[in-house]
N, CA, C and O atoms as a Maestro MAE file, in Angstrom:
{
 s_m_m2io_version
 :::
 2.0.0
}

f_m_ct {
 s_m_title
 :::
 protein
 m_atom[332] {
  # First column is atom index #
  i_m_mmod_type
  r_m_x_coord
  r_m_y_coord
  r_m_z_coord
  i_m_residue_number
  s_m_chain_name
  s_m_pdb_residue_name
  s_m_pdb_atom_name
  i_m_atomic_number
  :::
  1 25 112.416 86.436 72.302 1 A "MET " " N  " 7
  2 3 111.720 87.070 73.407 1 A "MET " " CA " 6
  3 2 112.064 87.417 74.437 1 A "MET " " C  " 6
  4 15 111.779 86.600 75.313 1 A "MET " " O  " 8
  5 25 112.777 88.643 74.920 2 A "ASP " " N  " 7
  6 3 112.935 89.067 75.787 2 A "ASP " " CA " 6
  7 2 112.346 89.140 77.626 2 A "ASP " " C  " 6
  8 15 112.421 90.285 78.070 2 A "ASP " " O  " 8
  9 25 111.973 88.408 78.330 3 A "THR " " N  " 7
  10 3 111.154 88.530 79.380 3 A "THR " " CA " 6
  11 2 111.607 89.005 80.731 3 A "THR " " C  " 6
  12 15 110.882 89.200 81.706 3 A "THR " " O  " 8
  13 25 112.900 89.163 80.651 4 A "LYS " " N  " 7
  14 3 113.377 89.717 81.695 4 A "LYS " " CA " 6
  15 2 112.556 90.822 82.993 4 A "LYS " " C  " 6
  16 15 112.462 90.913 84.217 4 A "LYS " " O  " 8
  17 25 112.231 91.304 82.117 5 A "HIS " " N  " 7
  18 3 111.453 92.919 82.424 5 A "HIS " " CA " 6
  19 2 109.806 92.497 82.580 5 A "HIS " " C  " 6
  20 15 108.923 93.353 82.653 5 A "HIS " " O  " 8
  21 25 109.586 91.247 82.612 6 A "TRP " " N  " 7
  22 3 108.189 91.125 82.577 6 A "TRP " " CA " 6
  23 2 107.680 91.043 83.783 6 A "TRP " " C  " 6
  24 15 108.490 90.634 84.615 6 A "TRP " " O  " 8
  25 25 106.114 91.403 84.376 7 A "ILE " " N  " 7
  26 3 106.107 90.835 85.316 7 A "ILE " " CA " 6
  27 2 104.660 89.725 85.141 7 A "ILE " " C  " 6
  28 15 103.637 89.923 84.484 7 A "ILE " " O  " 8
  29 25 104.962 88.777 85.816 8 A "PHE " " N  " 7
  30 3 104.085 87.380 85.412 8 A "PHE " " CA " 6
  31 2 102.605 87.162 86.320 8 A "PHE " " C  " 6
  32 15 102.580 87.608 87.468 8 A "PHE " " O  " 8
  33 25 102.123 86.885 86.098 9 A "ASN " " N  " 7
  34 3 100.854 86.289 86.833 9 A "ASN " " CA " 6
  35 2 101.343 86.386 88.517 9 A "ASN " " C  " 6
  36 15 100.971 87.168 89.391 9 A "ASN " " O  " 8
  37 25 102.179 85.424 88.557 10 A "GLU " " N  " 7
  38 3 102.233 85.328 90.104 10 A "GLU " " CA " 6
  39 2 103.390 86.796 91.148 10 A "GLU " " C  " 6
  40 15 103.847 86.937 92.282 10 A "GLU " " O  " 8
  41 25 103.377 87.275 90.323 11 A "GLY " " N  " 7
  42 3 104.465 88.219 90.458 11 A "GLY " " CA " 6
  43 2 103.808 88.771 91.719 11 A "GLY " " C  " 6
  44 15 102.611 88.622 91.967 11 A "GLY " " O  " 8
  45 25 104.888 89.577 92.689 12 A "ARG " " N  " 7
  46 3 104.115 90.404 93.523 12 A "ARG " " CA " 6
  47 2 104.862 91.490 93.570 12 A "ARG " " C  " 6
  48 15 105.961 91.424 93.020 12 A "ARG " " O  " 8
  49 25 104.420 92.875 94.298 13 A "PRO " " N  " 7
  50 3 104.124 94.047 94.115 13 A "PRO " " CA " 6
  51 2 106.062 94.080 94.450 13 A "PRO " " C  " 6
  52 15 106.752 94.270 93.449 13 A "PRO " " O  " 8
  53 25 106.726 93.914 95.677 14 A "ALA " " N  " 7
  54 3 108.266 93.500 95.615 14 A "ALA " " CA " 6
  55 2 108.986 92.880 94.405 14 A "ALA " " C  " 6
  56 15 110.123 93.306 94.205 14 A "ALA " " O  " 8
  57 25 108.583 92.087 93.696 15 A "ASP " " N  " 7
  58 3 109.233 91.571 92.330 15 A "ASP " " CA " 6
  59 2 109.609 93.170 91.333 15 A "ASP " " C  " 6
  60 15 110.522 92.938 90.540 15 A "ASP " " O  " 8
  61 25 109.199 94.351 91.263 16 A "VAL " " N  " 7
  62 3 109.099 95.255 90.717 16 A "VAL " " CA " 6
  63 2 110.524 95.673 91.716 16 A "VAL " " C  " 6
  64 15 110.620 95.124 92.813 16 A "VAL " " O  " 8
  65 25 111.657 96.719 91.242 17 A "PRO " " N  " 7
  66 3 112.462 96.928 91.793 17 A "PRO " " CA " 6
  67 2 112.141 98.697 91.937 17 A "PRO " " C  " 6
  68 15 111.598 99.395 91.082 17 A "PRO " " O  " 8
  69 25 112.540 99.035 92.974 18 A "LYS " " N  " 7
  70 3 112.248 100.715 93.320 18 A "LYS " " CA " 6
  71 2 113.190 101.680 92.284 18 A "LYS " " C  " 6
  72 15 114.328 101.218 92.367 18 A "LYS " " O  " 8
  73 25 113.186 102.711 91.438 19 A "PHE " " N  " 7
  74 3 113.763 103.546 90.456 19 A "PHE " " CA " 6
  75 2 114.239 104.574 91.080 19 A "PHE " " C  " 6
  76 15 113.561 105.414 91.672 19 A "PHE " " O  " 8
  77 25 115.274 104.559 90.990 20 A "GLY " " N  " 7
  78 3 116.096 106.314 90.824 20 A "GLY " " CA " 6
  79 2 116.157 106.693 92.443 20 A "GLY " " C  " 6
  80 15 116.055 105.902 93.381 20 A "GLY " " O  " 8
  81 25 116.359 108.187 92.500 21 A "GLU " " N  " 7
  82 3 116.481 108.440 94.072 21 A "GLU " " CA " 6
  83 2 114.980 108.813 94.532 21 A "GLU " " C  " 6
  84 15 114.953 109.231 95.690 21 A "GLU " " O  " 8
  85 25 113.495 108.747 93.774 22 A "GLU " " N  " 7
  86 3 112.606 108.482 94.126 22 A "GLU " " CA " 6
  87 2 112.145 107.371 95.079 22 A "GLU " " C  " 6
  88 15 111.308 107.505 95.972 22 A "GLU " " O  " 8
  89 25 112.697 106.450 94.815 23 A "GLY " " N  " 7
  90 3 112.652 104.601 95.382 23 A "GLY " " CA " 6
  91 2 110.754 104.413 95.101 23 A "GLY " " C  " 6
  92 15 110.078 103.698 95.840 23 A "GLY " " O  " 8
  93 25 110.198 105.144 94.002 24 A "ILE " " N  " 7
  94 3 109.073 104.520 93.827 24 A "ILE " " CA " 6
  95 2 109.146 102.990 92.061 24 A "ILE " " C  " 6
  96 15 109.846 102.893 91.053 24 A "ILE " " O  " 8
  97 25 108.440 102.493 92.428 25 A "ARG " " N  " 7
  98 3 108.113 101.333 91.724 25 A "ARG " " CA " 6
  99 2 107.586 101.477 90.617 25 A "ARG " " C  " 6
  100 15 106.442 101.025 90.682 25 A "ARG " " O  " 8
  101 25 107.869 101.970 89.370 26 A "VAL " " N  " 7
  102 3 107.770 102.405 88.382 26 A "VAL " " CA " 6
  103 2 107.394 100.662 87.188 26 A "VAL " " C  " 6
  104 15 108.271 99.943 86.710 26 A "VAL " " O  " 8
  105 25 105.988 100.490 87.050 27 A "ILE " " N  " 7
  106 3 105.632 99.989 85.682 27 A "ILE " " CA " 6
  107 2 105.192 100.599 84.740 27 A "ILE " " C  " 6
  108 15 104.030 100.966 84.917 27 A "ILE " " O  " 8
  109 25 105.857 101.013 83.306 28 A "LEU " " N  " 7
  110 3 105.673 101.307 82.335 28 A "LEU " " CA " 6
  111 2 104.590 99.845 81.407 28 A "LEU " " C  " 6
  112 15 104.983 98.694 81.218 28 A "LEU " " O  " 8
  113 25 103.558 100.290 81.098 29 A "LEU " " N  " 7
  114 3 102.275 99.309 80.349 29 A "LEU " " CA " 6
  115 2 102.556 100.100 78.868 29 A "LEU " " C  " 6
  116 15 102.887 101.257 78.609 29 A "LEU " " O  " 8
  117 25 102.238 98.812 77.953 30 A "GLY " " N  " 7
  118 3 102.243 99.494 76.850 30 A "GLY " " CA " 6
  119 2 101.509 97.821 76.197 30 A "GLY " " C  " 6
  120 15 101.306 96.903 76.991 30 A "GLY " " O  " 8
  121 25 101.278 97.716 75.096 31 A "PRO " " N  " 7
  122 3 99.997 96.896 74.695 31 A "PRO " " CA " 6
  123 2 100.564 95.729 74.539 31 A "PRO " " C  " 6
  124 15 101.731 95.537 74.200 31 A "PRO " " O  " 8
  125 25 99.236 94.416 74.937 32 A "PRO " " N  " 7
  126 3 100.068 93.250 75.175 32 A "PRO " " CA " 6
  127 2 100.374 92.697 74.020 32 A "PRO " " C  " 6
  128 15 99.638 92.867 73.048 32 A "PRO " " O  " 8
  129 25 101.678 91.837 73.937 33 A "LEU " " N  " 7
  130 3 102.413 91.173 72.883 33 A "LEU " " CA " 6
  131 2 101.217 89.911 72.595 33 A "LEU " " C  " 6
  132 15 101.184 89.213 71.581 33 A "LEU " " O  " 8
  133 25 100.545 89.852 73.419 34 A "PHE " " N  " 7
  134 3 99.527 88.306 73.131 34 A "PHE " " CA " 6
  135 2 98.587 88.351 74.193 34 A "PHE " " C  " 6
  136 15 98.960 88.843 75.258 34 A "PHE " " O  " 8
  137 25 97.275 87.862 74.068 35 A "LYS " " N  " 7
  138 3 96.607 87.342 75.187 35 A "LYS " " CA " 6
  139 2 97.008 86.702 76.041 35 A "LYS " " C  " 6
  140 15 97.781 85.791 75.744 35 A "LYS " " O  " 8
  141 25 96.651 86.917 77.416 36 A "ARG " " N  " 7
  142 3 97.170 86.617 78.474 36 A "ARG " " CA " 6
  143 2 95.887 86.321 79.304 36 A "ARG " " C  " 6
  144 15 94.944 87.087 79.109 36 A "ARG " " O  " 8
  145 25 95.741 85.419 80.110 37 A "GLY " " N  " 7
  146 3 94.944 85.346 81.419 37 A "GLY " " CA " 6
  147 2 95.202 83.840 82.093 37 A "GLY " " C  " 6
  148 15 95.942 82.926 81.732 37 A "GLY " " O  " 8
  149 25 94.191 83.973 83.338 38 A "TRP " " N  " 7
  150 3 94.550 82.969 84.229 38 A "TRP " " CA " 6
  151 2 93.031 82.938 85.188 38 A "TRP " " C  " 6
  152 15 92.374 83.962 85.373 38 A "TRP " " O  " 8
  153 25 92.705 81.821 85.639 39 A "SER " " N  " 7
  154 3 91.303 82.031 86.416 39 A "SER " " CA " 6
  155 2 91.799 82.115 87.813 39 A "SER " " C  " 6
  156 15 92.551 81.351 88.418 39 A "SER " " O  " 8
  157 25 91.251 83.139 88.169 40 A "GLY " " N  " 7
  158 3 91.802 83.959 89.354 40 A "GLY " " CA " 6
  159 2 90.799 83.096 90.709 40 A "GLY " " C  " 6
  160 15 89.569 83.104 90.762 40 A "GLY " " O  " 8
  161 25 91.560 82.536 91.515 41 A "GLY " " N  " 7
  162 3 90.469 81.881 92.341 41 A "GLY " " CA " 6
  163 2 91.464 82.529 94.081 41 A "GLY " " C  " 6
  164 15 92.670 82.471 94.321 41 A "GLY " " O  " 8
  165 25 90.668 82.913 94.687 42 A "ARG " " N  " 7
  166 3 91.152 82.915 96.169 42 A "ARG " " CA " 6
  167 2 91.635 81.661 96.885 42 A "ARG " " C  " 6
  168 15 91.113 80.563 97.081 42 A "ARG " " O  " 8
  169 25 93.090 82.325 97.285 43 A "THR " " N  " 7
  170 3 93.790 81.306 97.760 43 A "THR " " CA " 6
  171 2 93.726 81.084 99.537 43 A "THR " " C  " 6
  172 15 94.059 80.153 100.269 43 A "THR " " O  " 8
  173 25 93.271 82.110 99.721 44 A "PHE " " N  " 7
  174 3 92.754 83.010 101.242 44 A "PHE " " CA " 6
  175 2 91.757 83.490 101.143 44 A "PHE " " C  " 6
  176 15 91.617 84.486 100.434 44 A "PHE " " O  " 8
  177 25 90.635 82.880 101.892 45 A "SER " " N  " 7
  178 3 89.219 83.483 101.656 45 A "SER " " CA " 6
  179 2 88.795 84.857 102.406 45 A "SER " " C  " 6
  180 15 87.936 85.678 102.083 45 A "SER " " O  " 8
  181 25 89.919 84.832 103.816 46 A "GLY " " N  " 7
  182 3 89.630 86.151 104.310 46 A "GLY " " CA " 6
  183 2 90.659 87.370 103.820 46 A "GLY " " C  " 6
  184 15 90.853 88.412 104.445 46 A "GLY " " O  " 8
  185 25 91.243 87.008 102.609 47 A "LEU " " N  " 7
  186 3 92.326 88.193 102.149 47 A "LEU " " CA " 6
  187 2 91.034 88.962 101.113 47 A "LEU " " C  " 6
  188 15 90.256 88.190 100.554 47 A "LEU " " O  " 8
  189 25 90.912 90.027 100.964 48 A "ARG " " N  " 7
  190 3 89.847 90.280 100.084 48 A "ARG " " CA " 6
  191 2 90.764 91.353 98.775 48 A "ARG " " C  " 6
  192 15 91.229 92.407 99.208 48 A "ARG " " O  " 8
  193 25 90.965 91.049 97.333 49 A "PRO " " N  " 7
  194 3 91.847 92.251 96.869 49 A "PRO " " CA " 6
  195 2 91.548 93.180 96.731 49 A "PRO " " C  " 6
  196 15 90.344 93.392 96.869 49 A "PRO " " O  " 8
  197 25 92.530 94.418 96.342 50 A "GLU " " N  " 7
  198 3 91.822 95.665 96.041 50 A "GLU " " CA " 6
  199 2 93.176 96.402 95.096 50 A "GLU " " C  " 6
  200 15 94.327 96.008 94.905 50 A "GLU " " O  " 8
  201 25 92.660 97.258 94.775 51 A "MET " " N  " 7
  202 3 93.468 98.223 93.888 51 A "MET " " CA " 6
  203 2 92.792 99.704 93.545 51 A "MET " " C  " 6
  204 15 91.698 99.790 92.987 51 A "MET " " O  " 8
  205 25 93.354 100.529 93.832 52 A "LYS " " N  " 7
  206 3 92.782 102.143 93.724 52 A "LYS " " CA " 6
  207 2 93.879 102.520 92.667 52 A "LYS " " C  " 6
  208 15 95.086 102.280 92.624 52 A "LYS " " O  " 8
  209 25 92.972 103.242 91.777 53 A "LEU " " N  " 7
  210 3 93.238 104.509 90.897 53 A "LEU " " CA " 6
  211 2 93.675 105.532 91.568 53 A "LEU " " C  " 6
  212 15 92.773 106.317 91.274 53 A "LEU " " O  " 8
  213 25 94.691 106.398 92.559 54 A "MET " " N  " 7
  214 3 94.800 107.275 92.821 54 A "MET " " CA " 6
  215 2 94.199 108.905 92.486 54 A "MET " " C  " 6
  216 15 93.458 109.702 93.063 54 A "MET " " O  " 8
  217 25 95.065 108.867 91.081 55 A "ARG " " N  " 7
  218 3 94.862 109.923 90.293 55 A "ARG " " CA " 6
  219 2 95.171 109.224 88.615 55 A "ARG " " C  " 6
  220 15 95.306 108.026 88.367 55 A "ARG " " O  " 8
  221 25 95.217 110.167 87.800 56 A "VAL " " N  " 7
  222 3 95.926 110.083 86.630 56 A "VAL " " CA " 6
  223 2 96.613 111.274 85.936 56 A "VAL " " C  " 6
  224 15 96.097 112.262 85.414 56 A "VAL " " O  " 8
  225 25 97.853 110.944 86.057 57 A "MET " " N  " 7
  226 3 99.155 111.730 85.722 57 A "MET " " CA " 6
  227 2 98.698 112.709 84.183 57 A "MET " " C  " 6
  228 15 98.182 112.326 83.133 57 A "MET " " O  " 8
  229 25 99.129 114.010 84.607 58 A "SER " " N  " 7
  230 3 99.015 114.868 83.454 58 A "SER " " CA " 6
  231 2 100.275 114.671 82.470 58 A "SER " " C  " 6
  232 15 101.315 114.212 82.942 58 A "SER " " O  " 8
  233 25 100.189 115.024 81.060 59 A "LYS " " N  " 7
  234 3 101.040 114.654 80.273 59 A "LYS " " CA " 6
  235 2 102.300 115.051 80.483 59 A "LYS " " C  " 6
  236 15 103.290 114.371 80.218 59 A "LYS " " O  " 8
  237 25 102.306 116.552 81.133 60 A "GLY " " N  " 7
  238 3 104.018 116.885 81.692 60 A "GLY " " CA " 6
  239 2 104.453 115.725 82.558 60 A "GLY " " C  " 6
  240 15 105.565 115.225 82.386 60 A "GLY " " O  " 8
  241 25 103.663 115.298 83.436 61 A "GLU " " N  " 7
  242 3 104.117 113.919 84.380 61 A "GLU " " CA " 6
  243 2 104.706 113.096 83.710 61 A "GLU " " C  " 6
  244 15 105.883 112.825 83.950 61 A "GLU " " O  " 8
  245 25 103.920 112.434 82.583 62 A "VAL " " N  " 7
  246 3 104.072 111.480 81.958 62 A "VAL " " CA " 6
  247 2 105.257 111.925 81.353 62 A "VAL " " C  " 6
  248 15 106.149 111.112 81.592 62 A "VAL " " O  " 8
  249 25 105.769 113.150 80.466 63 A "ALA " " N  " 7
  250 3 106.826 113.067 79.863 63 A "ALA " " CA " 6
  251 2 108.012 113.168 80.447 63 A "ALA " " C  " 6
  252 15 109.053 112.854 79.870 63 A "ALA " " O  " 8
  253 25 107.934 113.855 82.290 64 A "ASP " " N  " 7
  254 3 109.110 114.150 83.025 64 A "ASP " " CA " 6
  255 2 109.349 112.111 83.233 64 A "ASP " " C  " 6
  256 15 110.372 111.477 82.973 64 A "ASP " " O  " 8
  257 25 107.919 111.525 83.806 65 A "TRP " " N  " 7
  258 3 108.887 110.202 83.691 65 A "TRP " " CA " 6
  259 2 109.543 109.206 82.642 65 A "TRP " " C  " 6
  260 15 110.188 108.174 82.830 65 A "TRP " " O  " 8
  261 25 109.200 109.797 81.579 66 A "MET " " N  " 7
  262 3 109.754 109.102 80.516 66 A "MET " " CA " 6
  263 2 111.089 109.561 80.075 66 A "MET " " C  " 6
  264 15 111.921 108.794 79.589 66 A "MET " " O  " 8
  265 25 111.313 111.071 80.288 67 A "ARG " " N  " 7
  266 3 112.459 111.384 80.260 67 A "ARG " " CA " 6
  267 2 113.486 110.861 81.561 67 A "ARG " " C  " 6
  268 15 114.716 110.891 81.513 67 A "ARG " " O  " 8
  269 25 112.792 110.455 82.543 68 A "LYS " " N  " 7
  270 3 113.410 110.208 83.801 68 A "LYS " " CA " 6
  271 2 114.158 108.258 83.534 68 A "LYS " " C  " 6
  272 15 115.026 107.603 84.111 68 A "LYS " " O  " 8
  273 25 113.519 108.077 82.743 69 A "LEU " " N  " 7
  274 3 113.566 106.584 82.621 69 A "LEU " " CA " 6
  275 2 114.666 106.845 80.935 69 A "LEU " " C  " 6
  276 15 115.733 106.260 80.748 69 A "LEU " " O  " 8
  277 25 114.244 107.498 80.278 70 A "ALA " " N  " 7
  278 3 115.440 107.159 79.199 70 A "ALA " " CA " 6
  279 2 116.529 107.802 79.380 70 A "ALA " " C  " 6
  280 15 117.427 107.883 78.542 70 A "ALA " " O  " 8
  281 25 116.535 108.287 80.438 71 A "GLU " " N  " 7
  282 3 117.919 109.391 81.002 71 A "GLU " " CA " 6
  283 2 118.866 108.176 81.763 71 A "GLU " " C  " 6
  284 15 120.039 107.959 81.456 71 A "GLU " " O  " 8
  285 25 118.236 107.559 82.640 72 A "ALA " " N  " 7
  286 3 118.528 106.687 83.679 72 A "ALA " " CA " 6
  287 2 120.247 105.841 83.194 72 A "ALA " " C  " 6
  288 15 120.306 105.390 82.050 72 A "ALA " " O  " 8
  289 25 120.993 105.755 83.736 73 A "PRO " " N  " 7
  290 3 122.072 105.099 83.201 73 A "PRO " " CA " 6
  291 2 122.023 103.309 82.933 73 A "PRO " " C  " 6
  292 15 121.331 102.573 83.637 73 A "PRO " " O  " 8
  293 25 122.738 102.900 81.993 74 A "GLN " " N  " 7
  294 3 122.445 101.703 81.815 74 A "GLN " " CA " 6
  295 2 122.352 100.976 82.497 74 A "GLN " " C  " 6
  296 15 121.471 100.116 82.499 74 A "GLN " " O  " 8
  297 25 123.725 101.171 83.720 75 A "GLU " " N  " 7
  298 3 123.311 100.117 84.690 75 A "GLU " " CA " 6
  299 2 122.058 99.816 85.553 75 A "GLU " " C  " 6
  300 15 121.521 98.753 85.866 75 A "GLU " " O  " 8
  301 25 121.816 100.937 85.793 76 A "GLU " " N  " 7
  302 3 120.676 101.128 86.948 76 A "GLU " " CA " 6
  303 2 119.587 100.388 86.054 76 A "GLU " " C  " 6
  304 15 118.771 99.580 86.499 76 A "GLU " " O  " 8
  305 25 119.709 100.828 84.583 77 A "CYS " " N  " 7
  306 3 118.564 99.597 83.848 77 A "CYS " " CA " 6
  307 2 118.473 98.463 83.439 77 A "CYS " " C  " 6
  308 15 117.624 97.915 82.737 77 A "CYS " " O  " 8
  309 25 119.739 97.976 84.083 78 A "ARG " " N  " 7
  310 3 119.991 96.319 84.295 78 A "ARG " " CA " 6
  311 2 119.293 95.887 84.960 78 A "ARG " " C  " 6
  312 15 118.319 95.166 84.741 78 A "ARG " " O  " 8
  313 25 119.930 96.488 86.348 79 A "THR " " N  " 7
  314 3 119.464 96.347 88.026 79 A "THR " " CA " 6
  315 2 118.047 96.565 87.927 79 A "THR " " C  " 6
  316 15 117.400 95.578 88.280 79 A "THR " " O  " 8
  317 25 117.431 97.454 87.593 80 A "ASN " " N  " 7
  318 3 115.947 98.118 88.331 80 A "ASN " " CA " 6
  319 2 115.112 98.306 87.112 80 A "ASN " " C  " 6
  320 15 114.251 99.185 87.114 80 A "ASN " " O  " 8
  321 25 115.325 97.454 85.940 81 A "ALA " " N  " 7
  322 3 114.256 97.035 84.804 81 A "ALA " " CA " 6
  323 2 113.661 98.251 84.284 81 A "ALA " " C  " 6
  324 15 112.435 98.356 84.309 81 A "ALA " " O  " 8
  325 25 114.403 99.209 83.804 82 A "CYS " " N  " 7
  326 3 114.021 100.058 82.863 82 A "CYS " " CA " 6
  327 2 113.346 99.307 81.417 82 A "CYS " " C  " 6
  328 15 113.314 98.097 81.191 82 A "CYS " " O  " 8
  329 25 112.928 100.201 80.707 83 A "VAL " " N  " 7
  330 3 113.199 99.461 79.546 83 A "VAL " " CA " 6
  331 2 113.570 100.206 78.335 83 A "VAL " " C  " 6
  332 15 113.817 99.604 77.290 83 A "VAL " " O  " 8
  :::
 }
 m_bond[331] {
  # First column is bond index #
  i_m_from
  i_m_to
  i_m_order
  :::
  1 1 2 1
  2 2 3 1
  3 3 4 2
  4 3 5 1
  5 5 6 1
  6 6 7 1
  7 7 8 2
  8 7 9 1
  9 9 10 1
  10 10 11 1
  11 11 12 2
  12 11 13 1
  13 13 14 1
  14 14 15 1
  15 15 16 2
  16 15 17 1
  17 17 18 1
  18 18 19 1
  19 19 20 2
  20 19 21 1
  21 21 22 1
  22 22 23 1
  23 23 24 2
  24 23 25 1
  25 25 26 1
  26 26 27 1
  27 27 28 2
  28 27 29 1
  29 29 30 1
  30 30 31 1
  31 31 32 2
  32 31 33 1
  33 33 34 1
  34 34 35 1
  35 35 36 2
  36 35 37 1
  37 37 38 1
  38 38 39 1
  39 39 40 2
  40 39 41 1
  41 41 42 1
  42 42 43 1
  43 43 44 2
  44 43 45 1
  45 45 46 1
  46 46 47 1
  47 47 48 2
  48 47 49 1
  49 49 50 1
  50 50 51 1
  51 51 52 2
  52 51 53 1
  53 53 54 1
  54 54 55 1
  55 55 56 2
  56 55 57 1
  57 57 58 1
  58 58 59 1
  59 59 60 2
  60 59 61 1
  61 61 62 1
  62 62 63 1
  63 63 64 2
  64 63 65 1
  65 65 66 1
  66 66 67 1
  67 67 68 2
  68 67 69 1
  69 69 70 1
  70 70 71 1
  71 71 72 2
  72 71 73 1
  73 73 74 1
  74 74 75 1
  75 75 76 2
  76 75 77 1
  77 77 78 1
  78 78 79 1
  79 79 80 2
  80 79 81 1
  81 81 82 1
  82 82 83 1
  83 83 84 2
  84 83 85 1
  85 85 86 1
  86 86 87 1
  87 87 88 2
  88 87 89 1
  89 89 90 1
  90 90 91 1
  91 91 92 2
  92 91 93 1
  93 93 94 1
  94 94 95 1
  95 95 96 2
  96 95 97 1
  97 97 98 1
  98 98 99 1
  99 99 100 2
  100 99 101 1
  101 101 102 1
  102 102 103 1
  103 103 104 2
  104 103 105 1
  105 105 106 1
  106 106 107 1
  107 107 108 2
  108 107 109 1
  109 109 110 1
  110 110 111 1
  111 111 112 2
  112 111 113 1
  113 113 114 1
  114 114 115 1
  115 115 116 2
  116 115 117 1
  117 117 118 1
  118 118 119 1
  119 119 120 2
  120 119 121 1
  121 121 122 1
  122 122 123 1
  123 123 124 2
  124 123 125 1
  125 125 126 1
  126 126 127 1
  127 127 128 2
  128 127 129 1
  129 129 130 1
  130 130 131 1
  131 131 132 2
  132 131 133 1
  133 133 134 1
  134 134 135 1
  135 135 136 2
  136 135 137 1
  137 137 138 1
  138 138 139 1
  139 139 140 2
  140 139 141 1
  141 141 142 1
  142 142 143 1
  143 143 144 2
  144 143 145 1
  145 145 146 1
  146 146 147 1
  147 147 148 2
  148 147 149 1
  149 149 150 1
  150 150 151 1
  151 151 152 2
  152 151 153 1
  153 153 154 1
  154 154 155 1
  155 155 156 2
  156 155 157 1
  157 157 158 1
  158 158 159 1
  159 159 160 2
  160 159 161 1
  161 161 162 1
  162 162 163 1
  163 163 164 2
  164 163 165 1
  165 165 166 1
  166 166 167 1
  167 167 168 2
  168 167 169 1
  169 169 170 1
  170 170 171 1
  171 171 172 2
  172 171 173 1
  173 173 174 1
  174 174 175 1
  175 175 176 2
  176 175 177 1
  177 177 178 1
  178 178 179 1
  179 179 180 2
  180 179 181 1
  181 181 182 1
  182 182 183 1
  183 183 184 2
  184 183 185 1
  185 185 186 1
  186 186 187 1
  187 187 188 2
  188 187 189 1
  189 189 190 1
  190 190 191 1
  191 191 192 2
  192 191 193 1
  193 193 194 1
  194 194 195 1
  195 195 196 2
  196 195 197 1
  197 197 198 1
  198 198 199 1
  199 199 200 2
  200 199 201 1
  201 201 202 1
  202 202 203 1
  203 203 204 2
  204 203 205 1
  205 205 206 1
  206 206 207 1
  207 207 208 2
  208 207 209 1
  209 209 210 1
  210 210 211 1
  211 211 212 2
  212 211 213 1
  213 213 214 1
  214 214 215 1
  215 215 216 2
  216 215 217 1
  217 217 218 1
  218 218 219 1
  219 219 220 2
  220 219 221 1
  221 221 222 1
  222 222 223 1
  223 223 224 2
  224 223 225 1
  225 225 226 1
  226 226 227 1
  227 227 228 2
  228 227 229 1
  229 229 230 1
  230 230 231 1
  231 231 232 2
  232 231 233 1
  233 233 234 1
  234 234 235 1
  235 235 236 2
  236 235 237 1
  237 237 238 1
  238 238 239 1
  239 239 240 2
  240 239 241 1
  241 241 242 1
  242 242 243 1
  243 243 244 2
  244 243 245 1
  245 245 246 1
  246 246 247 1
  247 247 248 2
  248 247 249 1
  249 249 250 1
  250 250 251 1
  251 251 252 2
  252 251 253 1
  253 253 254 1
  254 254 255 1
  255 255 256 2
  256 255 257 1
  257 257 258 1
  258 258 259 1
  259 259 260 2
  260 259 261 1
  261 261 262 1
  262 262 263 1
  263 263 264 2
  264 263 265 1
  265 265 266 1
  266 266 267 1
  267 267 268 2
  268 267 269 1
  269 269 270 1
  270 270 271 1
  271 271 272 2
  272 271 273 1
  273 273 274 1
  274 274 275 1
  275 275 276 2
  276 275 277 1
  277 277 278 1
  278 278 279 1
  279 279 280 2
  280 279 281 1
  281 281 282 1
  282 282 283 1
  283 283 284 2
  284 283 285 1
  285 285 286 1
  286 286 287 1
  287 287 288 2
  288 287 289 1
  289 289 290 1
  290 290 291 1
  291 291 292 2
  292 291 293 1
  293 293 294 1
  294 294 295 1
  295 295 296 2
  296 295 297 1
  297 297 298 1
  298 298 299 1
  299 299 300 2
  300 299 301 1
  301 301 302 1
  302 302 303 1
  303 303 304 2
  304 303 305 1
  305 305 306 1
  306 306 307 1
  307 307 308 2
  308 307 309 1
  309 309 310 1
  310 310 311 1
  311 311 312 2
  312 311 313 1
  313 313 314 1
  314 314 315 1
  315 315 316 2
  316 315 317 1
  317 317 318 1
  318 318 319 1
  319 319 320 2
  320 319 321 1
  321 321 322 1
  322 322 323 1
  323 323 324 2
  324 323 325 1
  325 325 326 1
  326 326 327 1
  327 327 328 2
  328 327 329 1
  329 329 330 1
  330 330 331 1
  331 331 332 2
  :::
 }
}
């Protein structure tokens, strides 16, 4: 199983390379291959985790991003984690 493009539990946002001219970090999610989990505890009690869903992309936006990812040069995919 090739795991070189996986994001592991201890990963950081900076581990996700920027993609294309937009310079946006892209994560393409799919169904998990197996169940994973971990006991999350705060390492630093003063740092509160937060995640916000800014918006849901339209079907057209998703199609555009899928096209960009599919058309990316293979060299960019090797260095920038295209799927």
